[in-house]
N, C-alpha and C positions, 0 to 999 in steps of 0.2 A: 187733583191732575187734570189739567185740561183736556178736554174732551175733543178730539180732529175733528173735523169735518169730514165727511166719506169721502170727498173728492181730494183731500189733504193728504201730501206724501209726507210731511214734516218730521210726523211721529218715527217713519222709517228711514229718513235722511240724515235727520240731526235728533236721535232721542235722548233726553235728559237722562241723569242717571237712574232713576225710580223706572224710566220705563225699560232700560238696558237690565236692569236688575228683572224685572216683569220677564224680559222677553228671554232672557237665559237660561239654559239646557245643560243637566249633567250631560258631560261627553257620552258616557255609559248608559246611563239609564233613560237619557233624556227626560228625565223629569224637571218639570220649574219648579223653583223654588216655593216652600212652605211658608202659610203666612207668619208663622213664628220665626222662619230664616229671614225672610223681606223685613222683619220688624229690628231682628239684630242686627242685619247689615245696614239697614238705615241709619241707626244708633250709633253705629261705629263711624259712619259715615259721617255724621253732624260733629261727634265729637273730634275724629281725627281731622275734621277739616276743618274746626272753628278752632277750638282749644289749643290746637299746638301754633298755628299761625299767630293770634292774638297773644298768646303768652310769650311767644316768640319776639312780638313787637314790644312787648311791655318791658321783656328783659336788653331790647336795645337801645329803648328810651333812658331805660336804668343806666346802662353803660355809659351812654353819652352825658347824662348828669353827672357820674363820677369821673369824667374824664373830659374836663372844658374846653380844652385845646382839640380834643378830637371832635367835640361837637361845633366848634367853631369852625373848622375846616370843612364837615360835612355840609354845613348850612351855608357857607361862604361859595361852595362847589354848587349846591342845587340853583342859588340864588343867581348865579352869575351865568349858568348852561340855561335856567329859564327864568328870566327875568320879567315875563309876561304874567302878570297874576291872573288875566281874566282867561287863561287858557290852561286845562287842565294835563298834568303831565302824565304821561302813558306808560305803561309798562314797558314798550320797548325801546321807549325813550331813553327813559331813565338807565335802563340795563346797559345803551349804547354810550352814556353821556357823562356818567356818574360812577366810574370808576372805586373813588375813595369809596363813596355811599356803600357802593355793593362789597368793597373788602371789608368795610365795618359789620356787616350781614352775614358774612362769612365767618368771621372771626366770634360773634356773639353766638352763632349757629356750632361754632369748632368749640368753645369754652364752656358754654353753656346748654348742649344740646335738650330738649323739651322732651325727647322721648330718651330719656339717659340710664335706665337700668338693662336687666338682662333679657335678651331676646335670644329665645330657644330655638332652634333646627336639630334636625335627627342625621348623624353621619351617612355617607351613602352607601350604598349595599356592600359595596368591596372597599368600606372604609377610607378614611383619607388622611393625608400628611400633612400639618398644618408645623410651620416653626420649625419642622425638622422631628417632629412627634407624629407618631401614627396613632391614628383613631381608628379602631376597629369599629365595625358595621353596626348600625341600631345603636348609636349614643347617643344622648341628649346632648348638646353643647350650648351654651351661651355666649352670645358674643355681649360686653360689653361696651356700648357706644360713649360713654362719656371716659373711658378708660383708652379706648382706642385712638380719640380726637386727642388726647395729653400725652401719647406714647412720647417719650425723649429721645427713641429712635428716630422718628420723623420729627417731631417739631421740637425746633429751638424757644428754650424757655417756655414750658407748654404752659405754665400755669400764670404768664402776663397775656394782659389783653395788648395784643399787637397788630391793629389791622393793617400795618406796613408789610406784613411778611405775604400778602395777598396783594399784592402790588406788583407789577410789572411781568417778566415769563416767568421765573420761580413761583410765583405768586400763581400762575396758570396752572403748575403743577401741583402746588399743594393742594389748590382747591379740588382737585382729584382723592386726595386723600383724606377728606371728611369724611365721616361715616354716619354721620346725623341721620339724611336719609336713607342708609345702607348702601348696598350697590347689588348691579346683579339684578336678576330675574326676580329679585324679593324686595327691590327698589319700593321705595314709598309711590304708590301712584298719584300723590297728592301733590308731587314735589312741585310741579310747575304750575299747579293754582296757588298753592303757597307763595313761590317767588313772584308771581303774579300779583296778590294782592298785598305783599311786605313792598315790592317797588312801584307799588300804584300808591298808597297810603301813605309812607312814610316823607318819601319827596314831596308829595304837595300838604304834607302837613309842617313838612321845616321849613319850605318856604313861604307858606301865608303864615305861620305862627311863630313867635319864639315863645321859648319854654324853659323854664326855669325848677328848682323843687325849693319845699318851702324853708324856710329859716330855721324850724326848729325839727328838719328830716334829719333821724336818726344816722341813714345812708349819704354821706357826703362825702368829697375829696380830700376831706380831712382825716375822713375816720380810716386809719390805715390797716391793713391785715395783715400779720405777721407772718404768717404760713404763705403768702403771697407776695413775696418780696417788697415788700410795706406799699403795696398797692393800694388801694381804695378797696374797702370791703364789700363784699356784693348782699345784697338781702339774704335773707333766710330762705330755701325753700324746701320744698319736700316731693319726692318724685315716685308715683302711685300711678303706672302706666304714661301720663305724660308729667312734667313738672309744672309744679303751681307755687308761688309766693306762699311761706308760711302763716303771715300776718297782714294780708293786704291793705286791711282797713286802717293799718299803723304805716305802713312801708308803700305803696303804690299810691301816691299822692304826687302829683307835677302842679304847676303852675302854667296854663297856658295862655295867650293875649296875643292880639292880632300883633304883626311886625310893626315896627314905630317906623322906619325907614322906608 
């Protein structure tokens, strides 16, 4: 960690995450984090802040390769909006000028959330009513994120990959229904960082490079899944805290080349 000079106020005005951990105190006891707690929190930040975003982008590229028309439309949108390859596409620009790319990210996060398992919370001291069911106090409740993202009472054709659902006014409403980052006071603290990384990396990649899958790839537009309305089959994945491909060496291969035009 960089040591600030005595006259510098940077560490107070704009502390990094580690410095915030070092400065934090328990609001009751005023104790600071122990060395063990600091290491634990740092590891969580590294895993939650890198693996989740990188696997999200892996799944997004995977879906582009399975749906060539979606990929073609995204590429056309990006290259039309940002023709100058000498300038980096920034997060704020991508967010405001690439609505279809944004829709594909939302749909990827909906249909294949990286944190896809059960996340537990205790019911409130007075109990709580959910879906007309009363849950007594001090009951451990688990939220199934992937199940909520595919709730047929909310989503039309929930098992289909359809970025169009997030376009237009109706799409803006549906964006608030995704629980990939959770909601409320327990919402993922790294949500904004994840969006910034995705909307910086993906647009620049699509503008400057052409992407394709190897000819011998098992997962391709012609390998159809009977359980998903005969849409292309997604690569096998496993979930332990975060989702990860089951066979990354075999399945996570693409061909990247400089764009030809």
